[in-house]
Short mmCIF file of the C-alpha atoms (twelve columns), coordinates in Angstrom:
data_MODEL
# 
_entry.id   MODEL 
# 
loop_
_atom_site.group_PDB 
_atom_site.id 
_atom_site.type_symbol 
_atom_site.label_atom_id 
_atom_site.label_alt_id 
_atom_site.label_comp_id 
_atom_site.label_asym_id 
_atom_site.label_seq_id 
_atom_site.Cartn_x 
_atom_site.Cartn_y 
_atom_site.Cartn_z 
_atom_site.pdbx_PDB_model_num 
ATOM 1   C CA . MET A 1   26.396 -30.815 38.881 1 
ATOM 2   C CA . LEU A 2   24.768 -34.159 37.909 1 
ATOM 3   C CA . LYS A 3   28.048 -35.346 36.337 1 
ATOM 4   C CA . GLY A 4   30.003 -34.720 39.402 1 
ATOM 5   C CA . ASP A 5   27.336 -36.213 41.861 1 
ATOM 6   C CA . TYR A 6   27.228 -39.513 39.997 1 
ATOM 7   C CA . LEU A 7   30.944 -39.958 40.362 1 
ATOM 8   C CA . LYS A 8   30.917 -39.527 44.225 1 
ATOM 9   C CA . PRO A 9   30.313 -42.389 46.425 1 
ATOM 10  C CA . LYS A 10  27.760 -40.614 48.666 1 
ATOM 11  C CA . PHE A 11  25.118 -43.024 47.643 1 
ATOM 12  C CA . LEU A 12  27.197 -45.820 49.385 1 
ATOM 13  C CA . GLU A 13  27.078 -43.775 52.611 1 
ATOM 14  C CA . ILE A 14  23.407 -43.596 52.281 1 
ATOM 15  C CA . ALA A 15  22.932 -47.292 51.692 1 
ATOM 16  C CA . TRP A 16  25.421 -48.126 54.501 1 
ATOM 17  C CA . LYS A 17  23.256 -45.926 56.790 1 
ATOM 18  C CA . ASP A 18  20.254 -47.759 56.049 1 
ATOM 19  C CA . ILE A 19  21.957 -51.118 56.290 1 
ATOM 20  C CA . VAL A 20  23.181 -50.385 59.683 1 
ATOM 21  C CA . ILE A 21  19.721 -49.201 60.982 1 
ATOM 22  C CA . GLU A 22  18.206 -52.308 59.444 1 
ATOM 23  C CA . PHE A 23  20.550 -54.805 61.127 1 
ATOM 24  C CA . ARG A 24  19.946 -53.014 64.428 1 
ATOM 25  C CA . SER A 25  16.208 -53.419 64.090 1 
ATOM 26  C CA . LYS A 26  15.709 -56.120 61.646 1 
ATOM 27  C CA . SER A 27  12.229 -55.025 61.089 1 
ATOM 28  C CA . THR A 28  12.030 -55.037 57.324 1 
ATOM 29  C CA . LEU A 29  14.229 -58.114 56.689 1 
ATOM 30  C CA . SER A 30  12.401 -60.146 59.207 1 
ATOM 31  C CA . LEU A 31  9.065  -59.345 57.726 1 
ATOM 32  C CA . MET A 32  10.214 -60.176 54.205 1 
ATOM 33  C CA . ILE A 33  11.791 -63.567 55.237 1 
ATOM 34  C CA . LEU A 34  8.841  -64.434 57.417 1 
ATOM 35  C CA . PHE A 35  6.264  -63.532 54.831 1 
ATOM 36  C CA . SER A 36  8.324  -65.468 52.190 1 
ATOM 37  C CA . LEU A 37  8.448  -68.575 54.432 1 
ATOM 38  C CA . ILE A 38  4.849  -68.585 55.326 1 
ATOM 39  C CA . THR A 39  3.772  -68.118 51.616 1 
ATOM 40  C CA . SER A 40  6.097  -70.925 50.714 1 
ATOM 41  C CA . MET A 41  4.599  -73.376 53.203 1 
ATOM 42  C CA . LEU A 42  1.084  -72.410 52.212 1 
ATOM 43  C CA . PHE A 43  1.834  -73.066 48.559 1 
ATOM 44  C CA . SER A 44  3.678  -76.340 49.367 1 
ATOM 45  C CA . VAL A 45  0.387  -77.582 50.907 1 
ATOM 46  C CA . THR A 46  -2.029 -76.482 48.238 1 
ATOM 47  C CA . VAL A 47  -0.111 -76.860 44.822 1 
ATOM 48  C CA . SER A 48  2.964  -79.239 45.682 1 
ATOM 49  C CA . SER A 49  1.673  -81.747 43.035 1 
ATOM 50  C CA . TYR A 50  2.167  -79.100 40.313 1 
ATOM 51  C CA . ALA A 51  5.417  -77.802 41.605 1 
ATOM 52  C CA . GLN A 52  7.397  -78.660 38.613 1 
ATOM 53  C CA . GLU A 53  5.138  -76.912 36.233 1 
ATOM 54  C CA . ILE A 54  4.390  -73.737 38.302 1 
ATOM 55  C CA . GLY A 55  7.058  -73.606 40.898 1 
ATOM 56  C CA . ALA A 56  9.114  -70.965 39.186 1 
ATOM 57  C CA . ALA A 57  6.187  -68.758 38.728 1 
ATOM 58  C CA . LEU A 58  5.210  -69.219 42.425 1 
ATOM 59  C CA . LEU A 59  8.678  -68.488 43.595 1 
ATOM 60  C CA . TRP A 60  8.752  -65.288 41.590 1 
ATOM 61  C CA . LEU A 61  5.348  -64.392 42.772 1 
ATOM 62  C CA . ILE A 62  6.484  -64.638 46.388 1 
ATOM 63  C CA . PHE A 63  9.392  -62.269 45.682 1 
ATOM 64  C CA . ILE A 64  6.980  -59.801 43.916 1 
ATOM 65  C CA . PHE A 65  4.757  -59.540 46.974 1 
ATOM 66  C CA . VAL A 66  7.707  -59.381 49.373 1 
ATOM 67  C CA . GLY A 67  9.080  -56.644 47.262 1 
ATOM 68  C CA . MET A 68  5.693  -54.770 47.583 1 
ATOM 69  C CA . LEU A 69  5.911  -55.006 51.347 1 
ATOM 70  C CA . GLY A 70  9.669  -54.272 51.929 1 
ATOM 71  C CA . TYR A 71  11.251 -52.143 49.238 1 
ATOM 72  C CA . ALA A 72  9.236  -49.037 49.803 1 
ATOM 73  C CA . ARG A 73  10.297 -49.024 53.511 1 
ATOM 74  C CA . ALA A 74  13.624 -47.328 52.520 1 
ATOM 75  C CA . PHE A 75  11.753 -44.117 51.918 1 
ATOM 76  C CA . VAL A 76  8.824  -44.809 54.269 1 
ATOM 77  C CA . ARG A 77  11.265 -45.058 57.243 1 
ATOM 78  C CA . GLU A 78  12.704 -41.552 56.325 1 
ATOM 79  C CA . VAL A 79  9.063  -40.069 56.515 1 
ATOM 80  C CA . GLU A 80  8.209  -41.846 59.802 1 
ATOM 81  C CA . LEU A 81  11.623 -40.660 61.394 1 
ATOM 82  C CA . GLU A 82  11.155 -37.216 59.868 1 
ATOM 83  C CA . THR A 83  14.622 -37.436 58.171 1 
ATOM 84  C CA . LEU A 84  13.485 -37.204 54.497 1 
ATOM 85  C CA . ASP A 85  13.526 -33.374 54.634 1 
ATOM 86  C CA . GLY A 86  17.060 -33.549 56.087 1 
ATOM 87  C CA . LEU A 87  18.145 -35.804 53.280 1 
ATOM 88  C CA . LYS A 88  16.774 -33.278 50.726 1 
ATOM 89  C CA . LEU A 89  18.500 -30.252 52.456 1 
ATOM 90  C CA . SER A 90  21.823 -32.120 52.541 1 
ATOM 91  C CA . PRO A 91  24.509 -31.539 49.974 1 
ATOM 92  C CA . VAL A 92  23.850 -34.736 48.205 1 
ATOM 93  C CA . HIS A 93  22.147 -34.863 44.794 1 
ATOM 94  C CA . PRO A 94  18.722 -36.638 44.696 1 
ATOM 95  C CA . ALA A 95  20.119 -39.267 42.217 1 
ATOM 96  C CA . SER A 96  22.754 -40.158 44.789 1 
ATOM 97  C CA . ILE A 97  19.930 -40.624 47.492 1 
ATOM 98  C CA . LEU A 98  17.885 -42.828 45.085 1 
ATOM 99  C CA . ALA A 99  20.932 -44.826 44.258 1 
ATOM 100 C CA . GLY A 100 21.664 -45.495 47.938 1 
ATOM 101 C CA . LYS A 101 18.202 -46.610 48.493 1 
ATOM 102 C CA . MET A 102 18.526 -48.984 45.473 1 
ATOM 103 C CA . VAL A 103 21.593 -50.475 46.828 1 
ATOM 104 C CA . TYR A 104 20.003 -50.937 50.251 1 
ATOM 105 C CA . ASN A 105 17.039 -52.695 48.643 1 
ATOM 106 C CA . LEU A 106 19.293 -55.020 46.745 1 
ATOM 107 C CA . VAL A 107 21.041 -56.054 49.834 1 
ATOM 108 C CA . LEU A 108 17.658 -56.849 51.315 1 
ATOM 109 C CA . MET A 109 16.741 -58.819 48.139 1 
ATOM 110 C CA . LEU A 110 19.996 -60.736 48.088 1 
ATOM 111 C CA . LEU A 111 19.688 -61.744 51.762 1 
ATOM 112 C CA . THR A 112 16.056 -62.788 51.502 1 
ATOM 113 C CA . GLU A 113 16.690 -64.689 48.076 1 
ATOM 114 C CA . ALA A 114 19.706 -66.607 49.859 1 
ATOM 115 C CA . VAL A 115 17.401 -67.661 52.510 1 
ATOM 116 C CA . ILE A 116 14.062 -68.578 50.652 1 
ATOM 117 C CA . PHE A 117 15.455 -70.073 47.311 1 
ATOM 118 C CA . PRO A 118 16.852 -73.165 48.892 1 
ATOM 119 C CA . ILE A 119 14.134 -73.523 51.258 1 
ATOM 120 C CA . PHE A 120 11.624 -73.246 48.461 1 
ATOM 121 C CA . ALA A 121 13.415 -75.567 46.228 1 
ATOM 122 C CA . GLY A 122 13.643 -78.209 48.901 1 
ATOM 123 C CA . VAL A 123 10.055 -78.016 50.185 1 
ATOM 124 C CA . PHE A 124 8.681  -78.275 46.474 1 
ATOM 125 C CA . ASN A 125 11.271 -80.804 45.643 1 
ATOM 126 C CA . MET A 126 11.988 -78.986 42.283 1 
ATOM 127 C CA . ASN A 127 14.007 -80.595 39.657 1 
ATOM 128 C CA . ILE A 128 15.856 -77.598 37.991 1 
ATOM 129 C CA . SER A 129 17.740 -78.575 34.999 1 
ATOM 130 C CA . LYS A 130 20.019 -75.426 34.898 1 
ATOM 131 C CA . PRO A 131 20.141 -74.391 38.641 1 
ATOM 132 C CA . LEU A 132 22.904 -71.715 38.176 1 
ATOM 133 C CA . ILE A 133 21.070 -70.139 35.215 1 
ATOM 134 C CA . PHE A 134 17.782 -70.279 37.259 1 
ATOM 135 C CA . LEU A 135 19.431 -68.531 40.173 1 
ATOM 136 C CA . SER A 136 21.056 -65.886 37.772 1 
ATOM 137 C CA . ILE A 137 17.693 -65.190 36.191 1 
ATOM 138 C CA . LEU A 138 15.936 -64.905 39.472 1 
ATOM 139 C CA . THR A 139 18.467 -62.448 40.776 1 
ATOM 140 C CA . LEU A 140 18.354 -60.452 37.506 1 
ATOM 141 C CA . GLY A 141 14.533 -60.113 37.634 1 
ATOM 142 C CA . ASN A 142 14.581 -59.388 41.439 1 
ATOM 143 C CA . SER A 143 17.136 -56.655 40.616 1 
ATOM 144 C CA . ALA A 144 15.010 -55.152 37.948 1 
ATOM 145 C CA . PHE A 145 12.054 -55.246 40.376 1 
ATOM 146 C CA . VAL A 146 14.104 -53.490 43.016 1 
ATOM 147 C CA . VAL A 147 15.055 -50.624 40.632 1 
ATOM 148 C CA . ALA A 148 11.442 -50.127 39.556 1 
ATOM 149 C CA . MET A 149 10.062 -50.233 43.065 1 
ATOM 150 C CA . SER A 150 12.687 -47.915 44.530 1 
ATOM 151 C CA . SER A 151 12.078 -45.439 41.714 1 
ATOM 152 C CA . LEU A 152 8.301  -45.490 42.110 1 
ATOM 153 C CA . ALA A 153 8.260  -45.543 45.978 1 
ATOM 154 C CA . VAL A 154 9.861  -41.998 46.190 1 
ATOM 155 C CA . LEU A 155 6.958  -40.662 44.100 1 
ATOM 156 C CA . ILE A 156 4.200  -41.694 46.382 1 
ATOM 157 C CA . VAL A 157 6.039  -41.871 49.761 1 
ATOM 158 C CA . LYS A 158 3.962  -38.854 51.343 1 
ATOM 159 C CA . SER A 159 0.783  -40.153 49.932 1 
ATOM 160 C CA . ARG A 160 -1.930 -41.175 52.626 1 
ATOM 161 C CA . SER A 161 -2.534 -44.367 50.905 1 
ATOM 162 C CA . LYS A 162 0.958  -45.306 49.761 1 
ATOM 163 C CA . GLU A 163 0.625  -48.950 50.727 1 
ATOM 164 C CA . LEU A 164 -2.302 -49.323 48.325 1 
ATOM 165 C CA . LEU A 165 -1.210 -46.892 45.594 1 
ATOM 166 C CA . LEU A 166 2.228  -48.443 45.009 1 
ATOM 167 C CA . PRO A 167 0.988  -51.781 43.827 1 
ATOM 168 C CA . VAL A 168 -1.526 -50.048 41.689 1 
ATOM 169 C CA . ILE A 169 1.222  -48.012 40.011 1 
ATOM 170 C CA . ALA A 170 3.956  -50.739 40.089 1 
ATOM 171 C CA . PHE A 171 2.144  -53.684 38.449 1 
ATOM 172 C CA . PRO A 172 1.564  -52.049 34.979 1 
ATOM 173 C CA . VAL A 173 5.197  -50.717 34.989 1 
ATOM 174 C CA . VAL A 174 6.923  -54.003 35.943 1 
ATOM 175 C CA . PHE A 175 4.567  -56.341 33.941 1 
ATOM 176 C CA . PRO A 176 7.250  -56.848 31.242 1 
ATOM 177 C CA . VAL A 177 9.728  -57.811 33.871 1 
ATOM 178 C CA . ILE A 178 7.213  -60.191 35.444 1 
ATOM 179 C CA . THR A 179 6.514  -61.966 32.205 1 
ATOM 180 C CA . SER A 180 9.991  -62.156 30.826 1 
ATOM 181 C CA . THR A 181 11.317 -63.449 34.275 1 
ATOM 182 C CA . VAL A 182 8.732  -66.339 34.272 1 
ATOM 183 C CA . PHE A 183 9.516  -67.397 30.720 1 
ATOM 184 C CA . ALA A 184 13.306 -67.436 31.523 1 
ATOM 185 C CA . LEU A 185 12.858 -69.297 34.681 1 
ATOM 186 C CA . ASN A 186 10.760 -71.966 33.187 1 
ATOM 187 C CA . MET A 187 13.284 -72.379 30.434 1 
ATOM 188 C CA . ALA A 188 15.987 -72.912 33.127 1 
ATOM 189 C CA . VAL A 189 13.726 -75.406 34.996 1 
ATOM 190 C CA . SER A 190 13.030 -77.423 31.619 1 
ATOM 191 C CA . GLY A 191 16.664 -77.146 30.458 1 
ATOM 192 C CA . LYS A 192 15.475 -75.589 27.130 1 
ATOM 193 C CA . ILE A 193 17.466 -72.388 27.019 1 
ATOM 194 C CA . GLN A 194 18.024 -71.963 23.327 1 
ATOM 195 C CA . ASN A 195 15.838 -68.635 23.338 1 
ATOM 196 C CA . ILE A 196 16.632 -67.646 26.918 1 
ATOM 197 C CA . LEU A 197 18.537 -64.520 25.728 1 
ATOM 198 C CA . GLN A 198 15.329 -63.008 24.454 1 
ATOM 199 C CA . PRO A 199 13.683 -62.548 27.910 1 
ATOM 200 C CA . VAL A 200 17.093 -61.705 29.472 1 
ATOM 201 C CA . LYS A 201 17.657 -58.827 27.009 1 
ATOM 202 C CA . MET A 202 14.049 -57.613 27.801 1 
ATOM 203 C CA . ILE A 203 14.878 -57.577 31.575 1 
ATOM 204 C CA . VAL A 204 18.089 -55.700 31.091 1 
ATOM 205 C CA . SER A 205 16.677 -53.222 28.665 1 
ATOM 206 C CA . PHE A 206 13.849 -52.488 31.095 1 
ATOM 207 C CA . THR A 207 16.252 -52.053 33.957 1 
ATOM 208 C CA . MET A 208 18.517 -49.638 32.057 1 
ATOM 209 C CA . ILE A 209 15.406 -47.497 30.886 1 
ATOM 210 C CA . ILE A 210 14.109 -47.285 34.368 1 
ATOM 211 C CA . LEU A 211 17.458 -46.371 35.809 1 
ATOM 212 C CA . ALA A 212 17.850 -43.656 33.187 1 
ATOM 213 C CA . VAL A 213 14.398 -42.273 33.664 1 
ATOM 214 C CA . ALA A 214 14.764 -42.322 37.586 1 
ATOM 215 C CA . PHE A 215 18.067 -40.502 37.728 1 
ATOM 216 C CA . LEU A 216 16.973 -37.801 35.081 1 
ATOM 217 C CA . THR A 217 13.747 -37.194 36.999 1 
ATOM 218 C CA . SER A 218 15.236 -37.569 40.620 1 
ATOM 219 C CA . GLU A 219 15.288 -33.753 41.320 1 
ATOM 220 C CA . TYR A 220 11.707 -33.504 40.323 1 
ATOM 221 C CA . ALA A 221 10.768 -36.605 42.329 1 
ATOM 222 C CA . PHE A 222 12.232 -35.135 45.567 1 
ATOM 223 C CA . THR A 223 10.521 -31.707 45.181 1 
ATOM 224 C CA . ASP A 224 7.459  -31.318 47.278 1 
# 
C-alpha cells in the first residue's frame, strides 16, 4: 500500500488544489511577503551599518519567522474549512497528503524568496562574493525548513494553541538547519567556501531524515 501510493501523483493534485486556492485569495502569500518587507525595512534602519557581517543571518531569520507564520496554514486552512476529515477519508495515503502540502509550501517559499532576496540585498547593499552559491544555500535551507515545518504542523493542527505550540516544537528540531545555513551563507558572503560542503551535507542529511520519519509516521500523524 505504501509503495504504490508513493508512486502515484496524487500529492501533485493536492498541491495544485492548495495553490489554486491561494492564488484566488492570496492571503498567506501576501502575509508572508508583507511581513518580510516590513521586517527587512526595520532591520535596514536599525542595523544597516553591520549589514555585511550579519546580513545573511538576518535574512535567514526573516525567512524563519515568515515560515512560522505561513507554512502551517496549509493544514490550518483544512481545519478552518472543515475539509481535513474529508482528506483523511479520501482514497489518498496520508504520505501523499503530506507530500502535497510540502510542495505547496515550497511554492510559497520560492515565490517569497524571489521577491524578498533582491530587495533585501539592495536595501542592505550587501556585497556577496558568491551570489549563486548564496542563493542556492538559502533555497536549500528554506527547503529543509519547509519540510520540517510541514511535518510538524500536521501534529499540532487541531491543538487550541497551535500558533504558540508550533514554534516551541519547531525550534529545537530545526536548530541544526538554522546554524548550518547561517555558517554556509556567511561563507558565501565572504567567498571563503573551502569548507562549505560540511554545513551543506548537514542540511541535506537533516532533510532526508525528516522526510523519512514524516512519511513513515504519516498514518499515525493523521489519526485522531
